[in-house]
C-alpha positions as CSV (number, residue, x, y, z in Angstrom):
1,X,-80.8,-43.1,6.3
2,X,-77.2,-43.8,7.5
3,X,-76.4,-45.7,4.2
4,X,-77.9,-42.9,1.9
5,X,-75.6,-40.5,3.6
6,X,-72.2,-42.4,3.1
7,X,-72.3,-42.1,-0.8
8,X,-73.1,-38.3,-0.7
9,X,-70.3,-37.8,1.6
10,X,-67.7,-39.4,-0.5
11,X,-68.9,-37.7,-3.7
12,X,-68.8,-34.2,-1.6
13,X,-65.0,-35.3,-1.0
14,X,-64.1,-36.1,-4.6
15,X,-65.3,-32.7,-5.8
16,X,-63.5,-31.0,-3.2
17,X,-60.2,-32.7,-4.0
18,X,-60.8,-32.2,-7.7
19,X,-61.2,-28.6,-7.2
20,X,-58.2,-28.3,-4.9
21,X,-56.2,-30.0,-7.9
22,X,-57.5,-27.6,-10.4
23,X,-56.7,-24.5,-8.2
24,X,-53.1,-25.7,-8.1
25,X,-52.9,-26.4,-11.7
26,X,-53.9,-23.0,-12.4
27,X,-51.5,-21.7,-9.9
28,X,-48.6,-23.3,-11.6
29,X,-50.0,-22.0,-15.0
30,X,-50.1,-18.5,-13.8
31,X,-46.6,-18.9,-12.5
32,X,-45.5,-20.4,-16.0
33,X,-47.2,-17.7,-18.0
34,X,-45.4,-15.0,-15.7
35,X,-41.9,-16.5,-16.6
36,X,-43.2,-16.6,-20.1
37,X,-44.0,-13.2,-20.2
38,X,-40.9,-12.0,-18.5
39,X,-38.8,-14.2,-21.1
40,X,-40.7,-12.6,-24.1
41,X,-40.0,-9.0,-22.3
42,X,-36.3,-9.4,-22.2
43,X,-36.3,-11.2,-25.7
44,X,-38.0,-8.1,-27.2
45,X,-35.8,-5.7,-25.2
46,X,-32.5,-7.9,-25.7
47,X,-30.8,-5.7,-27.8
48,X,-31.6,-2.4,-25.9
49,X,-30.2,-4.2,-22.8
50,X,-27.2,-5.3,-24.5
51,X,-26.4,-1.7,-25.8
52,X,-27.0,-0.4,-22.0
53,X,-24.5,-2.9,-20.7
54,X,-22.0,-2.0,-23.4
55,X,-22.4,1.7,-22.9
56,X,-22.2,1.5,-19.3
57,X,-19.0,-0.5,-19.4
58,X,-17.4,2.1,-21.6
59,X,-18.5,5.0,-19.5
60,X,-17.2,3.4,-16.3
61,X,-13.9,2.6,-18.2
62,X,-13.6,6.1,-19.3
63,X,-14.4,7.5,-15.9
64,X,-11.5,5.3,-14.3
65,X,-9.1,6.6,-16.8
66,X,-10.3,10.3,-16.2
67,X,-10.8,10.2,-12.3
68,X,-7.5,10.1,-10.3
69,X,-7.0,6.8,-8.3
70,X,-7.3,7.4,-4.3
71,X,-4.4,6.2,-2.4
72,X,-3.8,5.4,1.3
73,X,-1.2,4.8,3.7
74,X,-1.9,2.6,6.9
75,X,0.0,3.1,10.1
76,X,0.0,0.3,12.8
77,X,0.3,2.0,16.3
78,X,0.1,0.9,19.8
79,X,-1.1,3.5,22.4
80,X,0.9,3.7,25.8
81,X,0.3,4.9,29.2
82,X,-3.6,5.0,28.6
83,X,-3.4,7.3,25.4
84,X,-6.0,5.5,23.7
85,X,-8.7,8.1,24.1
86,X,-5.9,10.8,23.3
87,X,-5.4,9.1,19.9
88,X,-9.3,9.2,18.8
89,X,-9.6,12.8,20.1
90,X,-6.2,14.1,18.0
91,X,-7.3,12.2,14.9
92,X,-10.7,13.9,15.2
93,X,-8.8,17.0,15.6
94,X,-7.0,16.7,12.5
95,X,-9.8,15.7,10.4
96,X,-11.9,18.6,11.7
97,X,-9.0,21.0,10.8
98,X,-8.9,19.4,7.2
99,X,-12.6,20.0,6.7
100,X,-12.5,23.4,8.0
101,X,-9.2,24.2,5.9
102,X,-7.6,25.5,9.1
103,X,-4.3,27.4,7.3
104,X,-2.8,28.4,10.6
105,X,-2.8,24.8,12.1
106,X,-1.4,23.2,8.8
107,X,1.0,26.1,8.5
108,X,2.6,24.9,11.7
109,X,3.2,21.6,10.9
110,X,4.6,22.4,7.5
111,X,1.6,21.6,5.2
112,X,0.1,23.3,2.4
113,X,-3.7,23.4,2.9
114,X,-3.9,23.5,-1.0
115,X,-2.6,20.1,-1.3
116,X,-5.1,18.4,1.3
117,X,-7.7,18.0,-1.3
118,X,-9.6,14.6,-0.9
119,X,-7.1,14.2,2.4
120,X,-8.7,12.3,5.1
121,X,-7.6,10.5,8.4
122,X,-9.4,7.7,10.4
123,X,-8.4,5.6,13.0
124,X,-9.9,2.1,14.2
125,X,-9.1,-0.5,17.0
126,X,-7.4,-3.9,15.8
127,X,-8.8,-5.8,18.7
128,X,-12.1,-6.9,20.1
129,X,-12.9,-4.1,22.8
130,X,-15.4,-6.4,24.6
131,X,-13.0,-9.4,24.7
132,X,-10.1,-7.1,26.0
133,X,-12.3,-5.8,28.7
134,X,-13.1,-9.3,29.8
135,X,-9.5,-10.1,29.6
136,X,-8.6,-7.1,31.9
137,X,-11.4,-8.3,34.2
138,X,-9.8,-11.4,34.6
139,X,-6.3,-10.2,35.1
140,X,-7.4,-7.8,37.9
141,X,-9.0,-11.0,39.7
142,X,-5.7,-12.6,39.3
143,X,-3.8,-9.8,41.0
144,X,-6.0,-10.0,44.0
145,X,-4.6,-13.5,44.4
146,X,-1.0,-11.8,44.5
147,X,-1.7,-9.5,47.4
148,X,1.4,-9.5,50.0
149,X,3.6,-11.2,47.4
150,X,6.6,-9.7,46.0
151,X,7.0,-6.5,44.4
152,X,8.3,-7.9,41.3
153,X,5.6,-10.3,40.5
154,X,2.8,-7.7,41.2
155,X,4.4,-5.4,38.7
156,X,4.6,-8.4,35.9
157,X,1.0,-9.2,36.5
158,X,0.0,-5.3,36.3
159,X,2.1,-4.8,33.3
160,X,0.3,-8.1,31.6
161,X,-3.1,-6.4,32.4
162,X,-2.2,-3.2,30.7
163,X,-1.0,-5.0,27.7
164,X,-4.1,-7.3,27.4
165,X,-6.7,-4.8,28.3
166,X,-6.2,-1.3,27.1
167,X,-2.8,-1.1,25.3
168,X,-4.2,-2.9,22.1
169,X,-3.1,-2.0,18.5
170,X,-4.7,0.7,16.4
171,X,-4.7,1.4,12.7
172,X,-4.5,5.0,11.5
173,X,-5.2,5.3,7.7
174,X,-4.3,8.4,5.6
175,X,-6.4,8.7,2.3
176,X,-4.8,11.1,-0.3
177,X,-4.3,11.3,-4.1
178,X,-0.7,12.3,-4.4
179,X,1.4,9.4,-3.1
180,X,4.6,11.6,-2.6
181,X,3.1,14.5,-0.7
182,X,0.3,12.0,1.1
183,X,3.4,10.2,2.5
184,X,5.1,13.2,3.7
185,X,2.0,14.7,5.2
186,X,1.3,11.4,7.2
187,X,4.7,11.3,8.6
188,X,4.3,15.0,9.8
189,X,0.8,14.4,11.3
190,X,2.2,11.2,13.2
191,X,4.9,13.7,14.5
192,X,2.1,16.1,15.7
193,X,0.4,13.1,17.4
194,X,3.2,12.3,19.4
195,X,4.2,16.0,20.4
196,X,1.9,16.2,23.4
197,X,3.8,17.6,26.0
198,X,1.8,16.1,28.8
199,X,2.7,12.3,27.7
200,X,6.3,13.4,26.8
201,X,6.9,14.5,30.4
202,X,5.1,11.2,31.6
203,X,7.3,9.0,29.4
204,X,10.3,10.7,30.8
205,X,9.2,9.9,34.3
206,X,8.5,6.3,33.4
207,X,11.9,5.9,31.9
208,X,13.8,7.3,34.8
209,X,12.0,5.2,37.0
210,X,12.3,1.8,35.0
211,X,16.2,2.6,34.5
212,X,16.3,3.1,38.4
213,X,14.7,-0.2,38.8
214,X,17.0,-1.8,36.4
215,X,19.9,-0.4,38.4
216,X,18.9,-1.5,41.5
217,X,17.8,-4.9,40.5
218,X,21.1,-5.4,38.7
219,X,22.9,-4.6,42.1
220,X,20.7,-7.0,44.1
221,X,21.6,-9.8,41.4
222,X,25.3,-8.8,42.0
223,X,25.0,-9.1,45.8
224,X,23.3,-12.7,45.3
225,X,25.9,-13.8,43.0
226,X,28.6,-12.6,45.7
227,X,26.6,-14.8,48.1
228,X,26.7,-18.0,46.0
229,X,30.3,-17.2,45.3
230,X,31.1,-17.3,48.9
231,X,29.0,-20.5,49.6
232,X,30.9,-22.0,46.7
233,X,34.2,-21.1,48.2
234,X,33.3,-22.4,51.5
235,X,32.5,-25.5,50.1
236,X,35.9,-26.0,48.3
237,X,37.6,-25.0,51.6
238,X,38.6,-27.7,54.2
239,X,37.3,-25.5,57.0
240,X,33.6,-25.3,55.6
241,X,31.1,-27.0,57.6
242,X,27.5,-26.8,56.0
243,X,24.9,-27.0,58.7
244,X,22.3,-28.5,56.4
245,X,21.7,-29.3,53.0
246,X,20.8,-26.5,51.0
247,X,21.7,-23.6,53.4
248,X,24.6,-21.4,54.1
249,X,26.0,-21.1,57.3
250,X,28.3,-18.1,58.2
251,X,30.4,-17.2,61.3
252,X,27.4,-15.7,63.0
253,X,25.3,-19.0,62.8
254,X,22.8,-17.4,60.3
255,X,21.4,-19.7,58.0
256,X,20.4,-18.7,54.5
257,X,18.4,-20.8,52.0
258,X,20.2,-21.3,48.7
259,X,17.0,-22.4,46.7
260,X,15.3,-18.9,47.8
261,X,18.3,-17.0,46.7
262,X,18.3,-18.7,43.3
263,X,14.4,-17.8,43.1
264,X,14.9,-14.3,44.0
265,X,17.8,-13.9,41.4
266,X,15.8,-15.3,38.7
267,X,12.5,-13.1,39.6
268,X,15.2,-10.1,39.5
269,X,16.5,-11.0,36.2
270,X,12.7,-11.4,34.8
271,X,12.0,-8.0,36.1
272,X,14.9,-6.5,34.6
273,X,14.0,-8.2,31.0
274,X,10.5,-6.8,31.4
275,X,11.8,-3.4,32.1
276,X,14.0,-3.3,29.2
277,X,11.2,-4.4,26.9
278,X,9.0,-1.6,28.4
279,X,11.6,0.7,27.9
280,X,12.1,-0.1,24.3
281,X,8.3,0.5,23.8
282,X,7.6,3.6,26.0
283,X,9.5,5.8,23.5
284,X,6.6,7.7,22.4
285,X,2.8,8.4,23.4
286,X,1.6,6.5,20.3
287,X,4.1,3.9,19.6
288,X,4.6,3.1,15.6
289,X,4.8,-0.6,15.0
290,X,4.7,-0.3,11.2
291,X,4.3,2.7,8.9
292,X,3.1,1.3,5.6
293,X,3.9,2.5,1.9
294,X,1.3,4.2,-0.3
295,X,-1.2,1.9,-1.9
296,X,-4.3,2.2,-3.9
297,X,-7.7,1.9,-2.4
298,X,-9.2,-1.1,-3.4
299,X,-13.1,-0.6,-4.0
300,X,-15.7,-3.6,-3.7
301,X,-16.8,-5.1,-7.1
302,X,-20.0,-3.2,-7.2
303,X,-18.4,0.1,-6.1
304,X,-16.3,0.2,-9.3
305,X,-17.4,2.4,-12.1
306,X,-17.1,-0.4,-14.9
307,X,-19.8,-2.5,-12.9
308,X,-21.9,0.1,-11.2
309,X,-22.8,2.2,-13.9
310,X,-24.2,-0.5,-16.3
311,X,-26.6,-1.6,-13.3
312,X,-27.5,1.8,-13.0
313,X,-28.6,2.4,-16.7
314,X,-30.2,-1.2,-16.6
315,X,-32.3,-0.2,-13.6
316,X,-33.1,3.0,-15.1
317,X,-34.3,1.2,-18.1
318,X,-36.3,-1.2,-15.9
319,X,-38.1,1.7,-13.9
320,X,-38.9,3.8,-16.9
321,X,-40.7,0.4,-18.6
322,X,-42.5,0.1,-15.2
323,X,-43.7,3.7,-15.2
324,X,-45.0,3.1,-18.8
325,X,-47.0,0.0,-17.8
326,X,-48.4,1.5,-15.0
327,X,-49.7,4.5,-17.3
328,X,-50.9,2.2,-19.8
329,X,-52.9,0.3,-17.4
330,X,-54.2,3.5,-15.7
331,X,-55.4,4.6,-19.4
332,X,-57.5,1.3,-19.5
333,X,-59.3,1.7,-16.2
């Protein structure tokens, strides 16, 4: 019985494999016939498709000549004194007034509302907010390690935290059609952004404090220079008698560390330099780093009329053909 069953099983396996190869062959034939039908369809309608492409290119070229090109001016700015949220709010205010055509608002700025057709203002950050927040946290942890240290070092670390976490650069983009009026209006709107009275007063207080700090640090540096000069004079004098290397001995027997004086002087000088840089940057609530020139807005490839319109015409042709095919099949059912 076992011998009789073995040949039957082999025959069954051979039949199953044959049917499998036949199914695979039919599948490839169906795919090939599908490609042939698509090829024949495109061949049959080649002239129509070519005509639609030529017509679409002609229409797109004509529209490019008729429609005025949109221009833009990009302004790179840096918010000071935690004015980042204010920057977003004031840009939203300007854009809302443009949409509402608030004549009174723009009249006060010397802007004619009739010339704001297609005018638009946007703002965006030029940095990774999440990355800057992480850096800010790292600097805060670093600041904890300077507790009890000199005030100058703490101020330097605090300034670094502000510059790396919140005071990242932003880009304000003004869109318009007239390059002359657009550039003029962009400057007037930037002046309005920096006209906030609160930030003006805050900047004046900050400038006064920084100037006072520079003045005090400069006086301290002069005093330290006087001590160092006095030490040099004592060394040159025959009556000088240094108590120990690296120290200064006065008549009162008080010892002063010479290395500590130099370290303190260098720290004060670095603080003065840092404050001068901050005074240079803290002139406005939103510091303008670069005010760009008008430039044409570059559209992506598929956003250009000369490319987009031919694709639209060809897509409509295929859609109509597909609907006609469905209608034909529906009548044959």
